[in-house]
C-alpha positions in Angstrom: -60.3 73.8 143.5 -59.8 76.6 146.1 -62.9 76.3 148.4 -61.8 79.4 150.3 -61.9 81.7 147.3 -64.7 84.3 147.3 -64.9 84.4 143.5 -68.2 83.4 141.8 -68.6 79.8 141.0 -69.9 80.8 137.6 -68.5 84.0 136.2 -71.2 84.1 133.4 -74.0 84.1 136.1 -72.2 86.9 137.9 -71.8 88.9 134.7 -75.5 88.5 134.0 -76.5 89.7 137.5 -74.0 92.6 137.2 -75.5 93.7 133.8 -79.0 93.6 135.3 -77.9 95.6 138.3 -76.3 98.2 136.0 -79.5 98.4 134.0 -81.5 98.9 137.2 -79.2 101.6 138.4 -79.2 103.5 135.1 -83.0 103.2 135.0 -83.1 104.6 138.6 -80.9 107.6 137.6 -82.9 108.3 134.4 -86.3 108.3 136.3 -85.3 110.3 139.4 -87.6 113.2 138.5 -90.6 110.8 138.5 -89.9 109.6 142.0 -90.5 111.3 145.4 -87.8 113.6 146.6 -87.7 111.6 149.8 -89.5 108.7 151.4 -89.5 107.7 155.1 -88.3 104.2 155.8 -91.3 102.1 156.9 -91.1 100.3 160.3 -91.2 96.8 158.6 -88.2 97.7 156.4 -86.3 98.9 159.5 -87.1 95.6 161.2 -86.0 93.6 158.2 -82.7 95.5 158.0 -82.1 94.8 161.7 -82.3 91.0 161.2 -79.1 89.0 161.7 -77.2 88.2 158.6 -77.2 84.5 157.4 -74.2 82.8 158.9 -73.9 80.4 156.0 -74.5 83.1 153.4 -77.0 83.3 150.7 -77.0 83.4 146.8 -75.9 86.7 145.4 -79.2 86.9 143.5 -81.0 86.8 146.9 -78.8 89.5 148.4 -79.4 91.7 145.4 -83.2 91.2 145.8 -83.0 92.3 149.4 -81.1 95.5 148.2 -83.8 96.2 145.7 -86.6 95.8 148.2 -85.1 97.2 151.4 -82.4 99.8 150.4 -82.8 101.2 147.0 -86.4 102.6 147.5 -85.3 104.7 150.6 -82.2 106.7 149.7 -81.0 110.0 151.3 -82.8 111.8 148.4 -79.9 114.0 147.4 -79.9 112.7 143.8 -83.4 114.1 143.3 -83.6 117.6 141.6 -85.8 118.9 144.4 -83.6 117.8 147.3 -82.7 121.3 148.5 -82.4 120.8 152.2 -78.7 120.4 152.8 -75.4 121.0 150.9 -75.4 117.5 149.3 -74.1 116.9 145.8 -76.2 114.8 143.5 -73.5 112.5 142.1 -73.1 111.8 138.4 -73.3 108.9 136.0 -69.6 109.3 135.2 -68.8 109.2 138.9 -70.8 106.1 139.5 -68.9 104.3 136.7 -65.6 105.4 138.3 -66.7 104.2 141.7 -67.5 100.7 140.3 -64.1 100.6 138.5 -62.3 101.7 141.6 -64.0 99.0 143.7 -63.1 96.4 141.1 -59.5 97.5 141.1 -59.5 97.6 145.0 -56.4 99.7 145.3 -55.0 100.9 148.6 -53.7 104.5 147.9 -51.9 104.9 151.2 -48.7 104.6 149.2 -46.4 102.4 147.1 -45.8 102.4 143.4 -48.9 102.0 141.3 -51.0 104.2 139.0 -53.8 105.1 141.5 -51.2 107.1 143.5 -50.4 109.2 140.4 -54.1 109.7 139.6 -54.5 111.2 143.1 -51.4 113.4 142.6 -52.9 114.6 139.3 -56.2 115.5 141.0 -54.5 117.3 143.9 -52.4 119.3 141.4 -55.4 120.3 139.4 -57.1 121.6 142.6 -53.9 123.4 143.6 -53.9 125.2 140.2 -57.6 126.0 140.4 -57.2 127.7 143.8 -54.0 129.5 143.0 -51.7 127.6 145.3 -48.0 127.9 144.5 -45.9 125.3 142.7 -44.9 122.6 145.2 -48.1 122.9 147.2 -49.3 119.5 148.6 -52.6 118.0 149.4 -54.5 114.8 150.1 -58.0 113.5 149.3 -60.1 112.9 152.4 -63.6 111.6 153.3 -64.7 115.2 153.4 -64.1 118.7 154.7 -64.5 117.7 158.3 -61.5 115.5 158.0 -59.7 118.2 156.0 -60.3 120.7 158.8 -58.8 118.3 161.3 -55.7 117.8 159.2 -55.4 121.6 158.8 -55.7 122.1 162.6 -53.1 119.4 163.3 -50.6 120.8 160.8 -51.1 124.3 162.2 -50.7 123.0 165.8 -47.4 121.2 165.0 -46.1 124.2 162.9 -46.7 126.4 166.0 -45.1 124.0 168.5 -42.3 122.7 166.4 -40.8 119.3 165.8 -41.0 118.3 169.5 -44.8 118.3 169.4 -44.7 115.0 167.4 -42.7 113.2 170.0 -43.3 115.0 173.3 -47.0 115.9 172.9 -48.5 119.3 173.4 -48.0 119.4 177.2 -50.8 121.9 177.9 -49.6 124.4 175.3 -51.8 127.5 175.7 -52.7 127.6 172.0 -55.8 129.5 170.9 -57.6 129.8 167.5 -60.2 132.2 166.1 -63.2 131.8 163.8 -66.4 133.6 163.1 -69.5 132.5 165.2 -71.0 130.7 162.2 -67.9 128.4 161.8 -68.8 124.7 161.1 -69.0 122.4 164.0 -66.2 120.3 162.6 -63.7 123.0 163.7 -64.3 122.9 167.4 -64.3 119.1 167.1 -60.9 119.2 165.4 -59.5 121.3 168.2 -60.9 118.8 170.7 -59.3 116.0 168.7 -56.0 117.9 168.6 -55.9 117.9 172.4 -56.5 121.7 172.6 -60.2 121.5 173.6 -63.1 123.3 172.0 -62.5 126.1 174.6 -59.4 127.1 172.6 -61.6 128.4 169.9 -62.6 132.1 170.1 -65.8 133.1 168.3 -64.8 136.5 166.8 -66.3 138.7 164.1 -63.7 139.8 161.5 -63.6 143.3 162.7 -62.6 142.2 166.2 -59.9 139.7 165.2 -56.8 141.9 165.9 -58.1 143.0 169.3 -58.9 139.4 170.3 -55.3 138.3 169.3 -53.8 141.1 171.3 -55.9 140.4 174.4 -55.0 136.7 174.4 -51.3 137.5 174.0 -51.5 139.9 177.0 -53.1 137.0 178.9 -50.2 134.8 178.3 -51.9 132.7 175.6 -50.5 131.8 172.2 -52.6 132.5 169.1 -51.7 130.2 166.3 -54.7 129.7 163.9 -57.5 131.5 162.2 -60.2 129.6 160.4 -62.1 131.5 157.7 -65.3 130.2 156.2 -66.0 130.2 152.5 -69.7 129.5 152.3 -71.3 129.0 155.7 -73.7 126.0 156.0 -76.6 128.1 157.1 -76.6 130.9 154.6 -73.7 130.5 152.2 -72.0 133.5 153.8 -68.3 134.2 153.3 -65.8 135.6 155.8 -63.5 138.3 154.4 -60.7 136.0 153.4 -58.3 138.6 152.0 -58.6 140.8 155.1 -58.2 137.8 157.3 -55.1 136.8 155.4 -53.7 140.3 156.0 -54.2 139.8 159.8 -52.6 136.4 159.7 -49.6 137.6 157.8 -49.0 140.5 160.2 -49.5 138.4 163.3 -47.7 135.2 162.2 -50.8 133.0 162.4 -51.8 130.0 160.2 -54.8 130.7 158.0 -57.0 127.7 157.3 -60.0 128.1 155.1 -63.1 125.9 155.4 -64.4 126.0 151.8 -66.6 122.9 152.0 -68.7 124.0 149.1 -68.2 127.8 148.8 -64.6 127.5 147.6 -66.0 126.6 144.2 -67.4 130.0 143.9 -64.2 130.6 142.1 -65.8 128.9 139.1 -68.4 131.6 138.8 -67.1 135.0 137.6 -70.1 136.7 139.3 -69.3 135.2 142.7 -65.5 134.6 142.6 -65.0 137.9 144.4 -66.5 136.3 147.5 -63.5 133.9 147.7 -60.8 136.6 147.0 -57.7 135.8 149.0 -58.4 132.0 149.2 -55.1 131.5 147.4 -53.3 133.0 150.4 -54.4 130.2 152.8 -51.9 128.0 154.5 -54.4 125.2 154.2 -57.8 124.9 152.4 -60.3 122.1 152.8 -63.3 121.5 150.5 -65.6 118.8 149.2 -65.8 117.5 145.6 -69.0 115.6 146.5 -70.9 118.8 146.7 -70.7 121.3 143.8 -68.4 119.1 141.7 -71.0 116.3 141.9 -68.5 113.5 142.7 -70.2 110.5 144.5 -69.6 110.4 148.2 -67.1 110.6 149.7 -64.6 112.9 148.1 -63.0 115.8 150.0 -59.6 117.4 149.7 -57.2 119.5 151.8 -54.4 121.6 150.2 -51.3 122.9 152.0 -49.2 125.8 150.9 -46.0 124.4 152.5 -45.5 120.8 151.6 -42.7 120.3 154.2 -44.9 121.5 157.1 -47.7 119.3 155.8 -45.6 116.2 155.7 -43.9 116.9 159.0 -47.2 116.7 160.8 -48.0 113.2 159.6 -45.1 111.4 158.2 -43.7 108.2 159.8 -41.6 105.3 158.5 -41.8 102.1 160.6 -39.8 99.2 159.3 -42.7 97.4 157.9 -43.4 100.4 155.7 -39.9 101.0 154.5 -39.6 102.8 151.2 -37.4 101.9 148.4 -36.1 103.5 145.2 -37.5 100.7 143.0 -40.2 98.0 143.2 -43.6 98.1 144.8 -42.4 100.1 147.8 -41.2 103.0 145.7 -43.3 106.1 145.0 -42.3 108.2 148.0 -43.6 110.3 149.5 -46.7 108.2 150.2 -50.1 109.7 150.8 -49.9 108.1 154.3 -47.3 110.8 154.9 -49.9 113.5 154.4 -52.7 112.3 156.6 -54.0 109.9 159.3 -54.9 107.0 157.0 -52.7 104.2 155.7 -55.6 102.2 154.3 -57.1 104.6 151.7 -59.7 103.9 149.1 -59.1 104.9 145.5 -61.4 107.9 145.8 -59.3 109.9 143.3 -60.7 107.9 140.3 -64.2 109.4 140.5 -62.6 112.9 140.6 -60.3 112.0 137.7 -63.3 110.9 135.7 -65.3 114.0 136.8 -62.5 116.5 135.9 -61.6 114.8 132.6 -65.1 114.1 131.4 -67.0 117.2 132.4 -64.2 119.7 132.6 -64.1 122.8 134.8 -66.0 124.9 132.3 -69.1 122.6 132.5 -68.7 122.1 136.3 -68.5 125.9 136.7 -71.7 126.1 134.7 -73.4 124.0 137.5 -72.2 126.5 140.1 -73.4 129.4 138.1 -76.8 127.8 137.4 -77.3 126.9 141.1 -76.6 130.5 142.1 -79.0 131.8 139.4 -81.8 129.5 140.7 -81.3 130.7 144.2 -81.6 134.3 143.1 -84.7 133.5 141.1 -86.3 131.7 144.1 -85.4 134.7 146.3 -87.2 137.0 143.8 -90.3 134.7 143.7 -90.5 134.5 147.5 -90.1 138.3 147.9 -93.0 138.8 145.5 -95.3 136.3 147.1 -97.6 137.8 149.8 -97.8 134.4 151.6 -94.1 134.1 151.9 -91.3 136.0 153.5 -87.6 136.2 152.6 -85.6 136.2 155.8 -82.1 137.0 154.5 -80.4 138.3 151.3 -79.4 135.7 148.8 -75.7 135.9 148.4 -74.8 132.6 146.8 -76.9 129.5 146.6 -79.0 129.4 149.8 -82.5 130.9 150.2 -83.9 131.4 153.7 -87.6 132.0 153.8 -90.8 131.1 155.6 -94.5 130.7 155.0 -95.9 133.8 156.7 -99.7 134.3 156.8 -100.9 137.4 158.4 -101.9 137.5 162.1 -99.3 135.1 163.6 -96.5 136.1 165.8 -92.9 134.8 165.4 -93.4 131.9 167.9 -96.5 130.7 166.0 -94.7 131.1 162.7 -91.8 129.0 163.9 -94.1 126.2 164.9 -96.0 126.5 161.6 -92.9 126.4 159.5 -91.4 123.4 161.3 -94.5 121.5 160.4 -94.4 122.8 156.8 -90.8 121.6 156.4 -91.8 118.1 157.5 -95.0 118.1 155.5 -93.2 118.9 152.3 -90.5 116.2 153.0 -93.0 113.5 153.8 -95.2 114.5 150.9 -92.2 113.8 148.6 -92.7 117.0 146.6 -89.3 118.5 147.7 -86.9 118.6 150.6 -86.0 121.8 152.5 -84.3 121.9 155.9 -84.7 124.4 158.7 -82.4 126.8 160.4 -82.7 130.1 162.1 -82.2 133.6 160.6 -82.5 136.6 162.8 -83.9 134.4 165.6 -86.7 133.2 163.3 -87.2 129.6 162.0 -86.5 129.6 158.3 -87.1 127.1 155.6 -83.7 126.6 153.9 -83.4 125.8 150.2 -79.8 125.1 149.2 -79.0 124.7 145.5 -76.2 122.2 144.8 -77.9 119.7 142.5 -77.0 119.8 138.8 -80.4 118.3 138.0 -82.5 121.1 139.4 -84.4 123.2 136.9 -86.4 126.5 137.1 -89.7 124.6 137.0 -88.7 122.9 140.2 -89.0 126.2 142.0 -92.7 126.5 141.5 -93.2 122.8 142.6 -91.4 123.7 145.8 -93.3 126.9 146.4 -96.6 125.4 145.7 -95.9 122.5 148.1 -94.9 125.1 150.8 -98.1 127.1 150.2 -100.3 124.0 150.3 -98.8 122.5 153.5 -98.7 126.0 155.0 -102.4 126.6 154.3 -103.3 123.2 155.7 -101.3 123.7 158.9 -102.6 127.2 159.4 -106.2 126.2 158.8 -106.4 128.5 155.7 -109.0 127.5 153.2 
């Protein structure tokens, strides 16, 4: 007997617990609509979760009971059809199955010769075809677009500085990058991580890009990168990618596109024009755990030039020597395309998603989300108690509860309370942002479970909490 093994003492008991857990999980998915969109975590639950773990362990049945009591009732909420606050996908049943299978297989997809590597290659190739990247383009799955943006920045930096950057460092190279003011916060973070500092990023509107590049060159700086956004977090807005690609081609700059969720506008014929030019990017980062509904976490970054991509990250220490045959075959490894050697088998949930649902059905989710946003925008515009604060261009609706007689400062305070009231009431979840200097309720449609009747539930909750906070009877 091996006392150090972590396998169950009784496989049949484990099988029974696993079957019960699967039944509970499926019941939870099937009854999401009947549950609150969100629940705050009570103080006693937080206290229980902060308790030290049992040093001697506990029966698995007991651990599962703790999960059911302390964790399962208080999720993020993103699976619920009226969770509209942030750009969160809702997951899927097929993805949940794939995640379990991937965990049971426990593959490290940093490299070597095994089927999970080829699954990830197939997924990356499918995305490259979808976005019009050329044959031979490369890519790697990431935790999300934030990591994809970092990999894009690092590859662009090394492409600008040459091979010596990998050995000698950047030595204070005066590199500068450009993006619109609404660029995601992960981009300045990536520049900091790349050793360039957030100050290397210029916030420039598209019409001023050429002038900014010229001014920096006259000042002795070295422009190297432009980041274009496909679907801003706040409003779902798109930078003019095709025009930006023209500037980058003329000026010899790397074009990186942050397409976290908006890149998948290509799946909607009515909205694909927003992403025109995305196929010209040198690198493109996006999330499959948003509009493709893969369980978290599942991002990807594609690169037009495989050699430049690999040059930024490849290394081959002796303990990771490759071979033509055996378990160390399969070069190039995914470790050559990013920062991680230990990598979970996240490709399997994407493989399941793409094979089971297909791009046609997934595209239907994108189209439906955009249609729901348009409909909500129409209902808000027609409601005398509400105010639409920005045009609906994709899947985000910015609005507020706006009774007569209040100035903008008072309406800001009122709507901040409305947002929290709707959340804590469990009817729906919206977030807040600012539009034209005014606090807005932000409804973002990403969830494949959201239906048209959810719109009125949301609006009725906003009206009810708004009237209560405003003292309207």
